N, C-alpha and C positions, 0 to 999 in steps of 0.2 A: 574314331569311329564315325560311321555314316548314319545319319538319321534319315529314314525314308518315310515321307508323308504320303499316305495313300488316301485317295478320295474316291468313294463309290457313288455312282450316279444311278438313279432309278431306271430300271429297264421296263417298268410299266407305269403308265400315266396315272396319276392320282385321280380318283373319282370324286368329284365335288357334288354338291346338291344343286338342284335347279329350281327356279321360281315359276316354271311353266308346268304343264302337264295336268291341267284341270279345266273343266268347262262347265257352264251352267246347264241345268236340266232343261230340256225342251218344254215349252209351255202349251203345246197342242192347240195352237190358235188356228182360226180359219173357218171356212164355210162347212157346216155339218149336215145340211140338208140341201138337196139340189132343186133347181127350178122344175116345177111341175110335180114334185113329190108330195104325197099326202102326209100330213103331220097331225098329231093330236095336240090339244091344248097343253102347254107346259114344255113341249119339246124345244130343245136348244137349236136355233137355226145358225147362228154365227157367234164364234168366240173371237173377240178383237180387243185391241188396246186403242182407245179413242174411237170415234164414230166414223170409220171408213165407210161403213154401210149404215144408213139411217133406218129407223123403224117406220113402217108404213101401217096400213090397215091390218088389224088383228095381230099386231106384233108389239111386245113390250120390251123395255130396255132395263137391264140390271145395273147395279151399282158399279160393276166392273166393265160396263158397256157391252155385255152379252145380250144378244137379241134372242127372244124366245116367243113362241106362239101363244097367244092368249085365247085363240079359238081353234077348233079343228077345221082343217080344210087343205087346199092346195097352195103350195109355196109359189110366189111369183117375184122374181128379181126384176126391178124396173129402174129406169133412169129418170131423174127429174132435175130440171135446170140443165146447165151445160156440163157440169162436172160432178154431179152427185148421184149416188146410187141409193136405192131403198129396197127393202124386202117387205112384202105384204103376204098375208095369208087370207085367201078368199074362201068362204064357205060355199059348198055346192048346193044349189037350190033346184 
């Protein structure tokens, strides 16, 4: 007698798992109020990680480096030094 050995191969590729396919949530950083815009005391001006923009007159800095207005007035983005930027809020008189 003859013994026939039959071997079947998959006709569809097996689907494995992947280690990709996820991303971190956006942190919504950046400038929140434009130059020349009127703001109230307490308004957030810039959300940032580290002090890319420094606080000037009428601006406070939070524990997470967020810049906020301490007085009501107009926003002014300025340069100081060769490579630094600051944001100030000037009250209108």
